[in-house]
C-alpha positions as CSV (number, residue, x, y, z in Angstrom):
1,M,37.9,-58.2,51.9
2,M,38.5,-54.5,51.1
3,M,36.8,-52.0,53.4
4,R,34.2,-49.9,51.6
5,Y,33.3,-46.5,53.0
6,A,29.9,-44.8,52.9
7,N,28.2,-41.5,53.4
8,L,26.0,-40.5,56.3
9,D,22.3,-41.3,56.1
10,G,23.0,-44.1,53.5
11,V,23.3,-41.5,50.7
12,E,24.9,-43.0,47.6
13,N,26.1,-41.8,44.2
14,K,24.1,-44.3,42.0
15,K,24.7,-42.7,38.6
16,T,24.9,-45.2,35.8
17,F,26.7,-45.3,32.5
18,K,23.3,-44.4,30.9
19,D,23.2,-41.3,33.1
20,M,26.7,-40.4,32.0
21,R,25.7,-40.7,28.3
22,K,22.7,-38.5,29.0
23,W,25.0,-35.8,30.6
24,Q,27.4,-36.0,27.6
25,K,24.5,-35.3,25.2
26,E,23.3,-32.4,27.3
27,R,26.8,-30.9,27.4
28,K,27.0,-31.0,23.6
29,A,23.8,-29.0,23.5
30,K,25.2,-26.3,25.8
31,V,27.3,-23.4,24.7
32,K,29.4,-22.0,27.5
33,D,31.6,-18.8,27.4
34,L,35.0,-20.0,28.5
35,T,36.8,-16.7,27.6
36,S,35.9,-15.2,31.0
37,Q,37.8,-16.7,33.9
38,I,38.6,-16.1,37.5
39,E,41.2,-13.3,37.7
40,Q,44.7,-13.4,39.2
41,S,45.4,-11.1,42.1
42,P,47.4,-8.1,41.0
43,V,49.4,-8.3,44.2
44,K,51.2,-11.6,45.2
45,K,52.6,-11.7,48.8
46,I,55.3,-14.2,47.9
47,T,58.0,-12.6,50.0
48,E,55.7,-12.1,53.0
49,I,54.4,-15.6,53.1
50,N,57.9,-17.0,52.8
51,E,59.0,-14.9,55.7
52,N,55.9,-15.2,57.9
53,R,56.4,-17.1,61.1
54,S,53.6,-15.7,63.3
55,K,50.7,-14.3,61.4
56,T,47.6,-16.3,60.5
57,T,47.0,-16.0,56.8
58,Y,45.4,-18.0,53.9
59,T,46.3,-17.8,50.2
60,W,44.1,-19.3,47.5
61,I,46.2,-21.1,44.9
62,G,43.2,-22.3,43.0
63,H,40.5,-25.0,43.0
64,S,40.7,-26.6,46.5
65,T,44.3,-25.7,47.1
66,F,45.1,-23.2,49.9
67,L,48.3,-22.3,51.7
68,I,47.2,-21.7,55.3
69,Q,49.7,-20.3,57.8
70,L,48.8,-21.0,61.4
71,N,50.9,-21.2,64.6
72,G,54.0,-20.6,62.4
73,M,53.2,-23.6,60.3
74,N,52.6,-23.8,56.6
75,I,49.7,-26.0,55.7
76,L,48.6,-27.1,52.2
77,T,45.1,-28.3,51.4
78,D,44.6,-30.7,48.5
79,P,47.7,-29.6,46.7
80,V,47.1,-29.7,42.9
81,W,49.2,-27.6,40.5
82,A,48.4,-30.0,37.5
83,K,48.2,-28.3,34.1
84,R,45.6,-30.8,33.0
85,M,42.8,-32.9,34.5
86,G,42.0,-35.8,32.3
87,F,41.5,-34.5,28.8
88,Q,40.8,-30.9,30.0
89,K,43.5,-28.2,30.2
90,R,43.6,-26.1,33.4
91,L,41.5,-23.0,32.8
92,T,43.4,-20.7,35.2
93,A,47.0,-20.8,36.3
94,P,47.7,-21.5,39.9
95,G,47.8,-18.3,41.9
96,I,51.3,-18.8,43.0
97,A,53.9,-21.0,41.4
98,L,54.8,-24.2,43.3
99,E,58.5,-23.1,43.5
100,D,57.5,-19.9,45.2
101,I,55.7,-21.7,48.0
102,P,57.5,-21.9,51.3
103,E,58.6,-25.2,52.9
104,I,55.5,-27.1,54.0
105,D,54.9,-28.6,57.4
106,V,51.4,-30.2,56.9
107,V,49.5,-31.4,53.9
108,V,45.9,-32.5,54.2
109,I,44.1,-34.6,51.6
110,S,40.2,-34.5,51.5
111,H,39.9,-37.7,49.3
112,G,41.5,-39.6,46.5
113,H,40.0,-38.0,43.3
114,Y,42.8,-36.8,41.0
115,D,41.8,-33.1,41.3
116,H,42.4,-33.3,45.0
117,L,45.3,-35.8,45.2
118,D,48.0,-35.2,42.6
119,F,51.2,-37.2,43.4
120,P,53.3,-35.3,40.7
121,T,52.5,-32.1,42.7
122,L,53.4,-33.7,46.0
123,K,56.8,-34.8,44.7
124,K,57.6,-31.1,44.1
125,V,56.4,-29.8,47.5
126,K,59.2,-28.2,49.5
127,G,60.1,-29.4,53.0
128,N,59.2,-32.7,54.7
129,P,55.5,-32.4,55.4
130,H,53.4,-34.5,57.6
131,Y,50.6,-35.9,55.5
132,Y,47.1,-36.3,57.0
133,V,44.9,-38.5,54.9
134,P,41.5,-40.2,55.1
135,A,41.2,-43.7,56.3
136,G,42.1,-46.2,53.6
137,L,44.6,-43.9,51.8
138,K,47.8,-44.4,53.9
139,S,48.7,-47.6,52.1
140,L,48.8,-45.8,48.8
141,F,51.1,-43.1,50.2
142,L,53.4,-45.7,51.7
143,K,53.5,-47.5,48.3
144,K,54.5,-44.1,46.7
145,G,57.3,-43.8,49.2
146,Y,55.8,-41.4,51.7
147,Q,56.5,-42.4,55.3
148,N,55.3,-39.4,57.4
149,V,51.6,-40.2,57.0
150,T,48.7,-40.2,59.5
151,E,45.4,-41.8,58.6
152,L,42.2,-40.6,60.2
153,N,38.6,-41.6,60.2
154,W,35.6,-39.3,60.7
155,W,35.8,-37.4,64.0
156,D,39.4,-38.6,64.7
157,S,41.9,-35.9,65.6
158,A,45.7,-35.4,65.9
159,E,48.0,-32.8,67.4
160,N,50.8,-31.0,65.6
161,Q,52.7,-28.1,67.2
162,G,49.8,-26.6,69.0
163,I,47.2,-27.2,66.3
164,S,44.4,-29.8,66.7
165,I,43.6,-31.3,63.3
166,H,40.2,-33.0,63.0
167,F,38.8,-35.1,60.1
168,V,35.1,-34.5,59.7
169,P,32.4,-36.0,57.4
170,A,31.6,-34.9,53.9
171,Q,29.1,-36.3,51.4
172,H,31.1,-37.6,48.4
173,W,32.8,-40.7,47.0
174,T,36.2,-41.6,45.6
175,R,37.9,-43.7,43.0
176,R,41.4,-43.8,41.4
177,S,41.2,-47.0,39.4
178,L,38.8,-49.7,38.3
179,N,38.9,-51.7,41.5
180,D,39.2,-49.2,44.3
181,M,35.7,-47.6,44.4
182,N,35.2,-46.1,47.9
183,T,38.1,-48.1,49.4
184,S,39.3,-44.9,51.1
185,H,37.2,-42.3,52.8
186,W,36.5,-38.6,52.1
187,G,35.9,-35.6,54.4
188,G,36.9,-32.2,55.5
189,W,39.7,-30.9,57.8
190,I,39.4,-28.6,60.8
191,F,42.4,-26.8,62.2
192,Q,42.1,-25.4,65.8
193,N,44.4,-23.4,67.9
194,E,43.7,-21.3,71.0
195,K,42.4,-18.4,69.0
196,E,40.5,-19.7,66.0
197,T,39.0,-22.6,64.1
198,L,39.4,-23.0,60.4
199,Y,37.3,-25.6,58.4
200,F,38.4,-26.8,55.0
201,V,35.3,-28.6,53.7
202,G,36.9,-30.6,50.9
203,D,34.5,-31.9,48.3
204,T,30.8,-32.5,49.2
205,G,27.2,-32.3,48.4
206,Y,24.8,-30.6,50.9
207,F,24.2,-33.0,53.8
208,S,23.1,-33.3,57.4
209,G,26.7,-33.5,58.6
210,F,27.1,-29.7,58.6
211,K,24.7,-29.5,61.6
212,Q,26.7,-32.2,63.3
213,I,29.9,-30.4,62.7
214,A,28.4,-27.2,64.1
215,D,27.4,-29.0,67.3
216,R,31.1,-29.9,67.9
217,F,33.0,-26.9,66.7
218,E,32.7,-23.1,66.7
219,I,33.9,-22.3,63.2
220,D,35.6,-19.0,62.4
221,T,36.4,-19.4,58.7
222,V,35.0,-22.0,56.4
223,F,36.6,-22.8,53.0
224,M,33.5,-23.9,51.1
225,P,33.1,-25.5,47.6
226,I,30.7,-23.8,45.3
227,G,31.4,-25.2,41.8
228,A,31.1,-28.4,39.7
229,Y,27.3,-28.6,40.4
230,E,25.8,-28.6,36.8
231,P,23.8,-30.5,35.7
232,E,22.4,-30.7,39.2
233,W,20.4,-33.9,38.5
234,F,23.7,-35.6,38.1
235,M,26.0,-33.7,40.5
236,A,23.9,-32.8,43.5
237,V,24.7,-35.8,45.7
238,S,28.4,-35.1,45.5
239,H,28.8,-31.4,44.7
240,I,27.1,-28.5,46.5
241,N,25.7,-25.6,44.6
242,P,26.2,-22.0,45.6
243,E,22.8,-21.6,47.2
244,D,23.2,-24.7,49.3
245,S,26.7,-23.7,50.2
246,I,25.3,-20.6,51.9
247,K,22.7,-22.8,53.6
248,A,25.5,-24.9,55.0
249,F,27.5,-21.8,56.0
250,L,24.5,-20.6,58.1
251,E,24.0,-24.0,59.6
252,L,27.7,-24.1,60.6
253,R,27.2,-20.7,62.3
254,A,30.6,-19.7,60.9
255,K,31.9,-16.1,60.8
256,T,33.6,-16.0,57.4
257,F,32.8,-17.8,54.1
258,V,35.7,-18.3,51.6
259,P,34.5,-19.9,48.3
260,M,36.7,-22.5,46.5
261,H,36.4,-25.4,44.0
262,Y,35.5,-23.3,41.0
263,G,37.2,-21.9,38.0
264,A,40.3,-24.1,37.7
265,Y,39.1,-27.2,35.9
266,R,36.0,-27.9,33.8
267,L,34.8,-30.8,35.9
268,A,31.1,-30.1,35.2
269,D,29.1,-27.8,33.0
270,D,29.1,-24.7,35.1
271,T,31.9,-22.1,34.7
272,G,33.8,-20.4,37.5
273,P,32.2,-17.0,36.8
274,E,28.7,-18.6,36.7
275,A,29.3,-20.2,40.2
276,L,30.5,-17.0,41.6
277,A,27.6,-14.9,40.2
278,R,25.1,-17.4,41.7
279,L,26.9,-17.1,45.0
280,Y,26.8,-13.3,45.0
281,R,23.2,-13.2,44.0
282,A,22.1,-15.7,46.7
283,W,24.2,-13.8,49.3
284,E,22.5,-10.5,48.4
285,N,19.0,-12.1,48.3
286,Q,19.5,-13.3,51.8
287,Q,20.8,-9.9,52.9
288,L,23.8,-11.4,54.5
289,P,26.6,-9.1,55.8
290,K,29.1,-8.3,52.9
291,E,32.0,-8.5,55.2
292,Q,31.4,-12.1,56.0
293,L,32.0,-13.2,52.4
294,K,35.7,-13.2,51.4
295,V,36.1,-14.0,47.7
296,L,39.7,-14.3,46.9
297,L,41.5,-13.7,43.6
298,L,43.9,-16.3,42.5
299,G,47.1,-15.9,44.5
300,E,45.6,-13.5,47.0
301,T,46.7,-13.6,50.6
302,I,44.6,-12.2,53.4
303,G,44.9,-12.4,57.2
304,H,42.4,-13.7,59.6
305,F,42.2,-10.8,62.0
306,K,42.7,-7.1,61.3
307,E,46.0,-7.0,63.2
308,D,47.1,-10.0,61.0
309,L,46.6,-8.3,57.6
310,F,49.7,-7.7,55.5
311,V,50.1,-4.0,54.8
């Protein structure tokens, strides 16, 4: 009997084939401007990130992929450099080419959907990374030939070179084939050292788990999804919209908000610029401090503290 994983509070994604057809009809009736896309950073710190052994930085590659440098380690979140996702071409090029990324020490996977777990990308990642994956996914990694794999369930943790790595809940689902619906888990990843705590949310709808996470961790920076929410009657269970992402950020009591999961692939009907505009508008409406919102251009690298910034 295969293990089937579930969300907190019994929340399920119960959309049917009929719902899917309804969405397809709605999409045909919508005209979206795809000529405007998220911009590339005019400055790419490729040399600096390859030489960095001490500074805390993060670089947005695109979608949910970040290069995080912490404790002298190079961490990749949900590495996906794929040029296509299903029938859709990638809308924006990765911010930094895969061959320009340094050797990787740690890779974390939020869940098994193809826009978050891309084995053709993993084959090309430099180094011999340790893979941290949700419960239920290790067997697939072993089948693919990866041996350095640690599988965690919600609230489990592991240690790696002075960093505590925690797997925390998200509200989502997963599937890679006809018969493996929710046979592996989904969630976010928290990285802690003595100075700071970074939270990579993964893929999620808005849910009560944010408050639970805030009760256990003091978050400095949160990498928060804001896209793939439209139509909301179809997507809301699994994809958070920009307004609710701010609500989650406030519940987390985090210091810095870094948006992600927008602009790279057309997974839903919203566009990257639309998601970002809604985020800016909601941020201003709530009169939140501008310095707490860090919107990165593709390939942009910033440090975590003022003394860590590359100059």
